N, C-alpha and C positions, 0 to 999 in steps of 0.2 A: 499913529492908533491907535482908537480908544483902545481899553481892555474889555472892551463888554462891547462894542458892537464893530464891523469888520460891513467891506466894500466890496463886495463880486467885481474884480476886474473886468470879467465881461460883457454882464449884463448890469454894473453899479449896483444890487438890491442888496440893505443894510441889510448884515443878519446883525441879529444873539448872538457871538460866541460862545456861548451855552449850544446854544441849539446848533449855532454850526458845527461844533465837538460830537453833539449825536448823532449827524449826518454826516460821521469819517468828512467833513468838511469840503461838503459838498453842495452846492444851490442848488436851492430847491426853488428855485427861476429858473434858471434855464442847464443844471447841470455843469456849471462849466468845478472840476477839480482843481480847489486851492491846491497851492506847492507847500509838496512840508516835510515837517524838519526830518534829521533824519531818524530823532528819538519815537518821532511818535508811532511815526512808521513804526517805529517795533517793539512798538506799543498796542498796535495799532493789525499788526499780522499773528507776533511770539504770542503761544501757550503766555497766560499768566506766573511771573519768576522764571521762566526758562530758559533765557536769553542769557546766556556769560560771556561778554567782549576777548577780543581775541588784543595785541599788539596797543590798544588804551595811548601806552606812552610815545609812539612812536610817535618824529617830527621832520615838520622837511628841514632842505638845511638850506644856504642860496651857491651852488655847485659854479653860479657863472657871474656872481656879484652886481645880479642883474637890478637894474635900480630904482628905489625904495619898491622892494620885493618883503626886505624883511618886515618894513612896518606895513604892508601888506596881509603877513603871516600872522604878524600878531594882533594886525585889528580883527581879522579873521576868530584871531583864538577866546581873543574878549567877547563877540560877539555871540557863536558857538556852544564855551563854555566847553570848543574838544579839539586835539590836536592839527585833524586832517577833515579833509571833504567828506570820510568814506566810516563808515562803523561797521566792523563783521567779527564774528564771532553766532556759537554752538545755543540753537533754540532747538524744540518746542514745535511744530505747528496742525493740534487738532492730533494730541498727540503722536508725533514719526519725528523723529530726530531729524536735523541740517544743517547744517552751517547760511544762513544769510550774512549777506553783505549789504548796504543801504548806503547810498549817497546822497547828500547832503547837499542840498544846491547854493543854501544860504550861505555855505562855507566857497569863497571866489567864484560861485560857481557849477562848485562842485566837479573842477576843472583836476585833469589827472593828473598829476606827477609824480616823483622816484616813488614818494612813501601811499602815495592812489593802485599804483601799480601795485608794489610790495603789500601792501595787507591782498587784498586782491587772491594776487598772487600767492599770498598765507595763508589765505580761503579756500584757495581749492586743493594747495596739497594736505591741509587739513579733513579736507572730504573725504581726498583718497586712502590717505593713516589709514583713516575710520572709518574709509569703505561706508558714505552716506554718502546724500548727491547738497548737491549743492543751487543757495538762490541771490542774488544778485538784482538790486532793485535801482536800477538808473535813472537819474537825473545828473547831466551832465550839458555846461557848453562844449568839451572834448577838453584833446591833449593842453601839457598847460605853461601858457609861451614862455614863461618866469624863465623855468627851466631847458629850454631846446630842446638838445638831440634828447636829455637823458629822460624828456617825458617822452618823444618821442616813440624809446626803445620802451619804455610798457603797450604798447601795444603789441609788440611780439613776445612777449613776452608774462602778460597774463592770456594771448591765442598758446603758448607754447602750453601750461599749464592745464587748458582748456582741454588740447590734444588727448595732452597725459587723463583730464579727465573722463573723455571721451574710453581714447583704449581701452583704459577700466571699466565700460564699460557701466558708466554712474552718469544721471542726470546734472545739469543743471541746465537748471530754467529760467528763463530771463525775461523782468518785470521791466517793460520802456515807457517809463513815463516822461513827463514834460518840463525842460525839455532834454531829449536826448537827443543828442550833434557831434557831431565834428569825428578826435580816431578814439571816444571812446565808440562812437557805434563803428567803428567798421573798426573795431577789432571785439572786445569777450562781449560783446550789448548787442551783440547782432552773428553770435555763436549758442544760442541754446540749444539744449535738444525739443525743446517749445520757450516759440519766445509770443511773452506775451502784454498786452500795450493797453495803460486804460484808455479811457473817449477824450477821444479831440487835443492828443500830444503830438507835439512836436518829433519826429523823428527826420532825423538825415546829419548830412556830413556837413558838408557845403549848407549852408542856407538859404532856403527857395531866395533872393534878392543879388546873394553872388548867382547863383546857381541863370538868373532872367540876365541879369547883365551879361555875363559869357555867353551864352549860347544865346541872344537874342533876342530871341522867340518868350511869346509869352505862356507862362506855365501854366498846367489844369488845374480847377477848383482843384481848393484840399487838397494839392500837390501835399505834402510830408509829415501829414496827417493821419492818424494812427489808419481812421478808415478806406483810407487810399492803397492806405498798402498792407492793410487786412484783404483786399480785393488786387489786390497786385500780386500777389501769395508775399509778400516781403514778413507779413508776422499773421502766429498761430488761432492771435484771438482777443479781441475784443473782450477785459471785463471792469463791467465797473466795480471800484475801489468797496464800496458794502459786501460785496460777491469773491473779494481777494481771496481773504485767509478759505476761506472753503473750496473754491477752485487747488487752492494750492497744496492745500490736505486730503482733499482729490490725487492727486497726481503724485505726491508722496508717499499715499496709502497703495497705491496702486507700480505705485515698485519695488515696494515691500512685497504686494503680490506676488511680484513678476521673479519675484528674486526665492521666495516664494518652491512658485514652480521650478526656477531651474536651479536652483537648495543651492543655494548662494548661502551659509554662511553671514 
């Protein structure tokens, strides 16, 4: 990929990277939302200078001694300059404080292993301790197969953390981007109090080809896309990337107003 130009994967239109950046990495011709790395999303969503990262030094081990997993981790760390597939921290959005977790598809397709689950759980616990909402921007291929049962355990672990947040009356806002699949979909991604999706994002548990082969039936047009899920009540709203910060800021402000009415400090 050229440093000056980038081609849209959907319509093949060539864009100046500088122009695309100003358009929030959305194709001006077909509105395709390019996949973004976590640092870029943090810059787009968080108030300038407000982001403070948590647990940046946590690294995955190789509990099952899975073939070539260590090499895969090392390659991902070099490529992303991050230790794992999610960045978590505190930030302000529109002046309101919140924790935020942002998954990075460059790191083994943002699959959820032990460290991803631990970082998400710690983020939610920080929100609980500080009495502030939580936001998670999801983009993931699902559970990390190289960690086996240790990965699958993160589904229950993160879901339990969401339940504790919910019991305390604190909201979780999840933002589902392309793709949101597998064990991540089956845990915290779909447990948000308000679930937001980017346009035309693939959201589901198993992939459409797997489902079609399993049930032996043709799937409806647009199956597992954001628009289909909105129509069937699985997500609450679809928000274009340029509007996402504004929408999140409004949701955070509404929560503060609700706390004020209830007399919560």
